[in-house]
C-alpha positions in Angstrom: -46.2 75.1 32.7 -46.2 75.1 28.9 -43.6 76.8 26.8 -45.5 80.0 26.7 -46.2 80.2 30.5 -44.3 82.7 32.6 -41.6 80.9 34.6 -41.1 78.1 32.1 -37.5 77.1 32.2 -36.8 75.6 28.8 -33.2 74.7 29.6 -34.3 72.7 32.7 -37.1 71.1 30.7 -34.7 70.0 27.9 -32.4 68.5 30.5 -35.3 66.5 32.0 -36.3 65.2 28.6 -32.7 64.2 27.8 -32.4 62.4 31.2 -35.8 60.6 30.6 -34.6 59.4 27.2 -31.1 58.3 28.5 -32.7 56.3 31.3 -35.1 54.6 28.8 -32.3 53.8 26.4 -30.3 52.3 29.2 -33.3 50.1 30.3 -33.9 49.0 26.8 -30.3 48.1 26.2 -29.6 46.3 29.4 -32.6 45.3 31.5 -33.8 41.7 31.4 -37.4 42.9 30.8 -36.5 45.1 27.9 -38.8 44.6 24.9 -35.8 44.7 22.5 -35.1 41.1 21.4 -32.1 39.6 23.3 -30.2 39.0 20.0 -30.6 42.7 19.1 -29.4 44.2 22.5 -25.7 44.0 21.8 -26.0 46.4 18.8 -28.7 48.5 20.4 -27.5 52.1 20.7 -30.6 53.9 21.7 -34.0 54.8 20.4 -34.7 57.4 17.7 -36.5 60.5 18.9 -37.7 63.8 17.5 -35.8 66.7 18.7 -37.4 68.1 21.9 -39.8 70.9 20.9 -41.6 72.9 23.6 -44.5 73.6 21.3 -45.5 69.9 21.9 -45.7 70.5 25.6 -49.2 71.8 26.1 -51.5 72.6 28.9 -54.8 70.7 28.7 -58.0 71.2 30.5 -59.1 68.0 32.3 -62.8 67.1 32.0 -63.6 64.2 34.4 -66.1 61.7 33.2 -69.4 62.1 35.1 -69.3 58.4 35.7 -66.3 56.3 34.9 -66.9 53.6 32.4 -65.0 50.4 31.6 -64.2 50.3 27.9 -62.5 47.6 25.8 -59.6 48.6 23.7 -58.6 46.5 20.8 -55.1 45.0 21.1 -52.5 44.1 18.6 -53.2 40.4 19.3 -55.5 38.4 21.4 -58.5 39.6 23.4 -59.4 43.2 24.0 -58.0 45.0 27.1 -60.3 46.6 29.7 -59.6 50.2 30.8 -61.4 52.6 33.0 -62.2 55.8 31.0 -61.9 58.6 33.5 -62.0 61.8 31.5 -61.0 63.9 28.5 -58.0 66.2 28.0 -58.8 69.3 25.9 -55.9 71.3 24.4 -54.7 73.4 21.5 -52.2 71.9 19.1 -51.2 73.0 15.6 -53.7 75.9 15.8 -56.8 73.8 16.6 -58.6 72.5 19.7 -58.2 68.8 20.2 -59.2 66.2 22.7 -57.9 62.8 23.9 -59.6 60.3 26.2 -57.7 59.5 29.3 -57.8 56.1 31.0 -56.8 54.7 34.4 -54.7 51.6 34.6 -55.0 49.7 37.9 -52.0 50.3 40.1 -50.8 53.3 38.2 -50.7 56.9 39.4 -50.6 58.5 36.0 -53.3 58.5 33.3 -52.9 56.3 30.2 -53.4 58.2 26.9 -53.0 56.0 23.8 -53.1 58.2 20.7 -52.6 58.0 16.9 -51.6 60.9 14.6 -50.5 61.6 11.1 -46.9 60.5 11.6 -48.0 56.9 12.2 -46.6 54.5 9.6 -44.0 57.0 8.3 -42.1 58.5 11.1 -43.6 56.7 14.1 -45.0 53.3 15.0 -47.8 52.5 12.6 -50.4 51.6 15.3 -49.9 54.7 17.5 -48.1 55.8 20.6 -48.7 56.2 24.3 -48.5 59.0 26.9 -48.5 58.9 30.6 -50.1 62.1 32.0 -49.6 63.1 35.6 -53.2 63.9 36.3 -54.5 61.0 38.4 -55.8 63.4 41.1 -57.0 66.0 38.6 -60.5 67.4 39.2 -63.0 68.8 36.7 -61.5 71.9 35.0 -57.9 71.4 36.3 -55.0 72.3 34.0 -52.6 69.4 33.4 -49.4 69.2 31.3 -49.5 66.9 28.2 -45.9 66.6 26.9 -45.9 64.8 23.6 -42.0 64.9 23.8 -42.5 62.0 26.2 -44.7 60.0 23.8 -43.5 56.4 23.5 -44.0 53.3 21.5 -45.8 50.3 23.0 -43.7 47.2 23.5 -45.3 45.6 20.5 -43.4 48.1 18.3 -40.2 46.2 19.3 -41.3 42.5 19.4 -44.3 40.7 18.1 -44.9 38.6 21.3 -46.4 41.6 23.1 -50.1 42.4 23.0 -50.6 46.2 23.1 -53.8 48.3 23.4 -54.6 50.3 20.3 -55.7 53.9 20.5 -59.5 54.2 20.3 -61.1 56.1 17.4 -61.6 59.3 19.4 -57.9 59.4 20.2 -56.8 59.8 16.6 -55.5 63.3 16.0 -55.8 64.8 12.5 -52.4 66.4 12.9 -48.7 65.4 12.8 -47.2 65.1 16.3 -43.5 65.5 15.5 -42.5 64.8 19.1 -41.4 61.8 21.2 -40.2 58.5 20.0 -39.9 57.7 16.3 -40.4 54.3 14.7 -38.0 51.5 15.9 -35.8 49.9 13.3 -33.8 46.9 14.6 
């Protein structure tokens, strides 16, 4: 459900977003596989986020690719990364219809949606952010929720040793997405 759908429980949704962020902050601060450099973890007190905004939780129409194709996405360093392009998500945001390509990552149930927007470089990581969309079993024309409040930075936003896929040109939104994680400052 989106914010304007009957039955949307904004209070429960805000609590889920808060819990998601708290779990992520705990992982980043304490887990051995955290992308936060070891020397920075002692003073790490959580990531910066935009305030949760239900307007950035949208219902998208899923358009499955007629035939999946393997595409190479440029990375922040090293060779390109191969992803299976499985469809397109169409939705309204900031008063206009927009689309984002969705990819399947082997072994993952959700769809991988790297995107860039007008906040990159100022308020958010300059190379874009990621979304995981629960639509792995979606069929042509299904409605799926795209919650930009759960947008996150790739690991390369925290440390240079990570190679991260960059959003393809067709996943660059000409709007500011003031939702999800903000730029990381160590």
